[in-house]
Wavefront OBJ file of the C-alpha trace (Angstrom):
o trace
v -22.421 100.344 178.808
v -19.762 101.431 181.233
v -19.667 100.119 184.789
v -21.497 103.075 186.293
v -24.350 102.783 183.801
v -24.503 99.005 184.215
v -24.796 99.211 187.999
v -27.392 101.969 187.865
v -29.498 100.030 185.371
v -29.540 96.985 187.632
v -30.385 99.030 190.722
v -33.249 100.617 188.746
v -34.505 97.241 187.429
v -33.663 98.344 183.923
v -31.897 96.011 181.502
v -28.088 96.387 181.424
v -25.830 94.835 178.803
v -24.786 92.177 181.334
v -25.024 91.322 185.012
v -22.753 93.718 186.934
v -20.180 92.387 189.392
v -19.223 94.084 192.645
v -17.899 92.286 195.719
v -17.057 93.821 199.062
v -13.555 92.764 200.008
v -12.724 92.020 203.628
v -9.972 94.080 205.195
v -8.028 90.865 205.684
v -8.066 90.357 201.913
v -6.471 93.770 201.414
v -3.877 92.987 204.087
v -2.923 89.644 202.545
v -2.731 90.972 198.993
v -0.715 94.098 199.629
v 2.879 94.611 200.662
v 1.827 97.600 202.739
v 1.532 97.415 206.535
v -2.056 96.741 207.640
v -2.044 99.837 209.859
v -1.389 102.036 206.829
v -4.225 100.458 204.870
v -6.559 100.906 207.863
v -5.592 104.420 208.898
v -4.141 106.168 205.831
v -6.872 107.448 203.509
v -4.664 107.705 200.431
v -3.178 104.229 200.873
v -6.583 102.653 201.447
v -8.058 104.464 198.454
v -5.207 103.228 196.293
v -5.795 99.653 197.499
v -9.504 99.929 196.694
v -8.751 101.028 193.156
v -5.943 98.512 192.592
v -8.106 95.567 193.610
v -11.019 96.842 191.498
v -8.781 97.134 188.473
v -7.289 93.692 189.077
v -10.673 91.962 189.418
v -12.635 94.086 186.956
v -15.478 94.877 189.352
v -18.078 97.409 188.262
v -18.076 99.258 191.565
v -16.152 100.086 194.713
v -17.484 100.262 198.257
v -15.658 102.795 200.406
v -16.290 101.052 203.711
v -13.799 102.933 205.884
v -14.192 106.685 206.347
v -11.339 109.064 205.767
v -8.806 109.709 208.505
v -6.947 112.858 209.513
v -3.708 113.347 207.600
v -1.807 113.701 210.878
v -3.090 110.458 212.458
v 0.447 109.190 213.108
v 1.141 112.106 215.466
v -1.085 110.398 218.006
v 1.070 107.262 218.104
v 3.646 106.978 220.868
v 5.108 103.612 219.821
v 4.890 101.028 217.067
v 6.153 97.456 217.281
v 5.910 94.052 215.607
v 5.447 90.776 217.460
v 5.623 87.863 215.068
v 3.220 88.617 212.231
v 1.226 91.122 214.277
v 1.602 94.875 214.285
v 0.839 96.971 217.372
v 0.227 100.714 217.619
v 0.375 102.400 221.041
v -1.756 105.539 221.205
v -1.936 108.574 223.385
v -4.720 107.794 225.806
v -3.320 104.359 226.772
v -4.918 102.358 223.974
v -3.326 99.735 221.726
v -4.478 98.743 218.261
v -3.351 95.260 217.245
v -3.387 94.169 213.605
v -3.602 90.478 212.747
v -2.207 89.693 209.293
v -5.606 88.694 207.877
v -8.387 90.267 209.933
v -9.764 93.538 211.256
v -7.714 95.187 213.991
v -8.666 94.920 217.638
v -8.182 97.498 220.355
v -7.415 97.093 224.039
v -6.088 99.068 226.944
v -2.389 99.357 227.705
v -2.757 96.823 230.544
v -4.233 94.290 228.080
v -7.770 94.667 229.430
v -10.739 95.324 227.168
v -11.752 98.884 226.439
v -14.511 99.602 228.975
v -18.050 99.880 227.626
v -20.697 102.183 229.049
v -22.835 100.663 231.786
v -26.313 100.395 230.293
v -28.010 100.772 233.690
v -26.243 104.121 234.256
v -26.398 105.373 230.664
v -28.377 108.560 229.961
v -29.979 108.330 226.493
v -30.525 112.087 226.328
v -26.974 113.125 227.236
v -25.012 113.721 224.037
v -21.705 113.575 225.878
v -22.446 110.103 227.233
v -21.937 108.736 223.721
v -18.451 110.260 223.449
v -16.507 107.402 225.000
v -13.712 105.350 223.475
v -16.049 103.607 221.139
v -17.397 102.745 217.778
v -17.955 105.829 215.677
v -17.449 105.652 211.928
v -16.310 102.071 212.072
v -13.167 102.518 214.126
v -12.410 102.400 217.806
v -10.886 105.661 218.864
v -10.781 108.474 221.326
v -12.916 111.127 219.595
v -10.340 113.881 220.127
v -7.831 111.954 217.989
v -9.909 112.204 214.872
v -10.517 115.871 214.296
v -13.966 116.125 215.867
v -14.954 119.387 217.490
v -14.632 119.635 221.249
v -17.597 117.709 222.679
v -19.264 117.365 219.274
v -22.984 117.066 218.847
v -23.056 114.038 216.576
v -26.563 114.954 215.416
v -25.117 117.880 213.442
v -23.242 117.292 210.174
v -21.084 120.385 210.710
v -19.554 118.779 213.802
v -17.873 116.061 211.733
v -14.358 116.674 210.369
v -13.841 117.267 206.665
v -11.447 114.321 206.463
v -14.397 111.914 206.764
v -14.885 112.102 202.986
v -11.194 111.983 202.102
v -11.077 108.322 201.018
v -14.155 108.680 198.816
v -12.773 111.837 197.208
v -9.469 110.159 196.390
v -11.170 107.085 194.915
v -13.430 109.279 192.815
v -10.444 111.250 191.504
v -8.618 108.030 190.546
v -11.456 106.366 188.639
v -13.754 106.973 185.721
v -17.144 105.448 184.927
v -17.311 103.346 188.099
v -20.159 103.035 190.577
v -18.742 104.256 193.890
v -20.651 103.546 197.086
v -20.108 104.575 200.703
v -21.148 102.854 203.904
v -22.817 103.952 207.112
v -23.567 101.760 210.102
v -27.158 101.177 211.133
v -28.392 102.479 214.496
v -28.655 98.887 215.725
v -25.032 98.183 214.791
v -23.929 101.254 216.730
v -26.024 100.087 219.671
v -24.394 96.650 219.651
v -20.904 98.087 219.442
v -21.529 100.808 222.012
v -22.493 98.418 224.801
v -20.887 95.193 223.612
v -22.862 92.275 222.234
v -23.748 90.525 225.472
v -24.809 93.632 227.399
v -26.667 95.008 224.361
v -28.704 91.850 223.770
v -29.582 91.489 227.440
v -30.660 95.132 227.533
v -33.155 94.573 224.731
v -35.003 92.217 227.053
v -34.445 94.001 230.367
v -35.349 97.560 229.322
v -36.716 97.772 225.771
v -38.064 101.314 226.223
v -34.652 102.674 227.169
v -33.105 100.787 224.268
v -35.521 102.478 221.895
v -34.595 105.909 223.272
v -30.919 105.168 222.684
v -31.644 103.866 219.186
v -33.592 107.031 218.422
v -30.552 109.110 219.354
v -28.193 106.879 217.383
v -30.506 107.259 214.387
v -29.945 111.012 214.521
v -26.192 110.402 214.517
v -26.458 108.114 211.495
v -28.669 110.666 209.751
v -25.986 113.304 210.193
v -23.286 110.930 208.966
v -25.441 110.061 205.962
v -25.774 113.731 205.094
v -22.003 114.235 205.354
v -21.432 111.408 202.893
v -24.377 112.097 200.595
v -23.243 115.616 199.748
v -20.099 114.241 198.078
v -22.190 112.456 195.438
v -21.823 108.682 195.835
v -23.850 106.437 193.561
v -25.399 104.551 196.483
v -25.156 104.270 200.254
v -24.923 100.925 201.982
v -26.380 100.648 205.477
v -24.370 98.020 207.318
v -26.643 96.102 209.685
v -24.719 92.925 210.366
v -26.436 92.026 213.642
v -30.070 92.238 212.526
v -30.400 88.640 211.354
v -32.057 85.721 213.123
v -28.753 84.633 214.640
v -29.029 87.596 217.008
v -32.648 88.708 217.196
v -36.068 87.338 216.253
v -38.727 88.955 214.059
v -40.404 90.847 216.884
v -37.108 92.325 218.018
v -36.354 93.230 214.416
v -39.662 95.088 214.191
v -39.078 96.906 217.496
v -35.354 97.687 217.404
v -34.249 97.682 213.764
v -36.981 98.314 211.209
v -38.235 101.776 212.255
v -34.778 103.227 212.870
v -33.226 101.888 209.690
v -36.201 103.196 207.744
v -35.389 106.716 208.921
v -31.899 106.246 207.485
v -33.290 104.932 204.181
v -35.595 107.945 203.972
v -32.639 110.226 204.631
v -30.689 108.594 201.803
v -33.696 108.883 199.508
v -33.964 112.596 200.275
v -30.653 113.012 198.439
v -32.022 111.002 195.484
v -29.520 108.217 196.124
v -29.976 104.467 196.087
v -29.920 102.669 199.435
v -29.259 99.044 200.229
v -28.798 97.154 203.467
v -26.183 94.591 204.441
v -27.453 92.032 206.959
v -25.502 88.833 207.611
v -26.835 85.352 208.249
v -30.451 84.213 208.397
v -32.766 86.902 207.007
v -35.221 84.766 205.046
v -37.855 85.221 207.753
v -37.724 89.036 207.589
v -37.556 89.938 203.922
v -41.214 90.929 204.181
v -40.374 93.341 206.998
v -37.550 94.824 204.954
v -40.033 95.264 202.115
v -42.105 97.526 204.375
v -39.228 100.033 204.577
v -37.988 102.440 201.910
v -34.737 100.572 201.202
v -34.025 99.934 197.515
v -31.872 96.830 197.741
v -30.602 94.008 199.915
v -27.008 92.881 200.182
v -25.545 89.528 201.331
v -28.611 87.232 201.046
v -26.611 84.452 202.699
v -27.645 81.049 201.319
v -27.730 77.855 203.387
v -25.778 76.838 205.411
v -24.655 80.393 206.279
v -28.146 81.835 205.989
v -31.676 81.074 204.867
v -32.130 82.792 201.505
v -32.617 80.792 198.317
v -32.117 83.286 195.513
v -34.771 81.820 193.209
v -37.465 82.111 195.887
v -36.374 85.603 196.880
v -36.435 86.729 193.243
v -39.865 85.223 192.685
v -41.413 86.958 195.682
v -39.405 90.174 196.023
v -37.502 90.547 192.766
v -39.622 93.501 191.649
v -39.430 95.176 195.053
v -35.666 95.048 195.635
v -32.483 94.878 193.682
v -30.411 92.041 195.081
v -26.655 91.849 195.555
v -24.940 88.700 196.768
v -25.995 85.124 197.632
v -22.649 83.594 196.588
v -21.167 81.805 199.620
v -17.633 83.194 199.967
v -16.456 80.174 201.957
v -18.246 77.124 200.554
v -18.713 78.333 196.974
v -15.375 80.104 196.537
v -12.678 79.588 199.171
v -12.986 75.826 199.704
v -14.837 74.898 196.503
v -13.440 72.845 193.654
v -13.136 74.584 190.306
v -16.226 72.721 189.097
v -18.308 73.635 192.151
v -17.170 77.260 191.960
v -18.150 77.569 188.309
v -21.556 75.961 188.807
v -22.311 78.128 191.863
v -21.484 81.345 190.035
v -23.420 80.438 186.883
v -26.434 79.437 188.986
v -26.512 82.876 190.668
v -26.101 84.683 187.372
v -28.897 82.822 185.616
v -31.231 83.075 188.597
v -30.515 86.670 189.500
v -30.480 88.210 186.030
v -34.142 87.438 185.318
v -35.941 90.757 185.095
v -32.698 92.565 185.948
v -32.181 93.880 189.485
v -29.221 91.650 190.351
v -25.552 92.362 191.085
v -23.256 89.333 191.221
v -21.441 89.336 194.535
v -20.351 87.227 197.420
v -22.992 87.028 200.126
v -20.822 88.736 202.719
v -17.313 90.110 202.377
v -14.835 88.115 200.338
v -13.013 85.791 202.736
v -9.445 86.984 203.362
v -7.736 83.893 201.925
v -9.707 83.748 198.666
v -7.184 83.699 195.824
v -7.290 86.663 193.433
v -7.479 84.275 190.490
v -10.934 83.146 191.526
v -12.250 86.678 191.838
v -10.949 87.565 188.397
v -13.183 84.860 186.916
v -16.407 86.428 188.197
v -16.520 89.074 185.475
v -15.593 86.462 182.851
v -18.568 84.343 183.898
v -20.836 87.404 183.916
v -19.756 88.290 180.384
v -20.270 84.700 179.200
v -23.510 83.783 180.959
v -24.996 87.074 182.126
v -25.549 89.081 178.938
v -29.057 90.321 178.146
l 1 2 3 4 5 6 7 8 9 10 11 12 13 14 15 16 17 18 19 20 21 22 23 24 25 26 27 28 29 30 31 32 33 34 35 36 37 38 39 40 41 42 43 44 45 46 47 48 49 50 51 52 53 54 55 56 57 58 59 60 61 62 63 64 65 66 67 68 69 70 71 72 73 74 75 76 77 78 79 80 81 82 83 84 85 86 87 88 89 90 91 92 93 94 95 96 97 98 99 100 101 102 103 104 105 106 107 108 109 110 111 112 113 114 115 116 117 118 119 120 121 122 123 124 125 126 127 128 129 130 131 132 133 134 135 136 137 138 139 140 141 142 143 144 145 146 147 148 149 150 151 152 153 154 155 156 157 158 159 160 161 162 163 164 165 166 167 168 169 170 171 172 173 174 175 176 177 178 179 180 181 182 183 184 185 186 187 188 189 190 191 192 193 194 195 196 197 198 199 200 201 202 203 204 205 206 207 208 209 210 211 212 213 214 215 216 217 218 219 220 221 222 223 224 225 226 227 228 229 230 231 232 233 234 235 236 237 238 239 240 241 242 243 244 245 246 247 248 249 250 251 252 253 254 255 256 257 258 259 260 261 262 263 264 265 266 267 268 269 270 271 272 273 274 275 276 277 278 279 280 281 282 283 284 285 286 287 288 289 290 291 292 293 294 295 296 297 298 299 300 301 302 303 304 305 306 307 308 309 310 311 312 313 314 315 316 317 318 319 320 321 322 323 324 325 326 327 328 329 330 331 332 333 334 335 336 337 338 339 340 341 342 343 344 345 346 347 348 349 350 351 352 353 354 355 356 357 358 359 360 361 362 363 364 365 366 367 368 369 370 371 372 373 374 375 376 377 378 379 380 381 382 383 384 385 386 387 388 389 390 391 392 393
């Protein structure tokens, strides 16, 4: 089997030749393992695509997740100054915003006077006003002023035609550079957009103060995500990941999950299914108490499955109860089982996941969340070796 066939077989609960391997790499990992400036990896579609493929080839993974959308080719024309302070890179944009790049983590954005980018005031926010969402904010996984990124003037984000063609540029480049790989793209869940739109503190308080208004906003954000899903789906990825990092028990309880996450994510899963594509959801932390709620949606698979102490999912129990319902990807603790683990602990942890997950198929060997930035490439290269040794059917 080639990698594409192997991944598809596992996602379909068919029997592959061996357990497939596909980890999501953190942006910090790309930064630390490339000689290219972080800003170019983050903003340049061709450079990022090349990094995705280079790391996949180095580690032998069976798939690639394109987790940053394409950027306009002329993105640098919107920069008025670039400077380096120590090991940090700073870009100064038109519109009085600064993007700062740490050497090993996602960039952060702030105003020119070093204050935080202002968030919308929830109490004044109009859920029905399309333009109210067009603030310096979190659209497509990057802080930006919408006019910088090729959107139409005052775009209606519910309509796929209002998104710029460059959105698919990274995926298209990766696809042109690879053969027989499973290539996935990522969209952010409505709840993630909600959290980023208002900021974590204001967003969480709002869920309690005015749940009805929150649901109206989430309904609108779901339409945006549906449009984004359609834009991506038409390029032909092998699966679409719905990133829902904040839906675990560390942020919200089961009732909040049912009211503010489950119905809106299900609309996205149905949208993905309408294109006959596989869907899976990435939720960090403690999700053991809501696997049953996830099972009530149309999602095909679950990503991360953080084990204790990061989360609450024991892979053997999850496989026993939900192994026929979902395909699983993850459960390997990137910090305790890989980054800080001894060679012996690392080997045992990986073999345990392989032997547990491969039963009945439906398992992709992966770190629970993104690979920690400082994980050495040598460790990641061993994952496929272990899969070939212990994960053959």
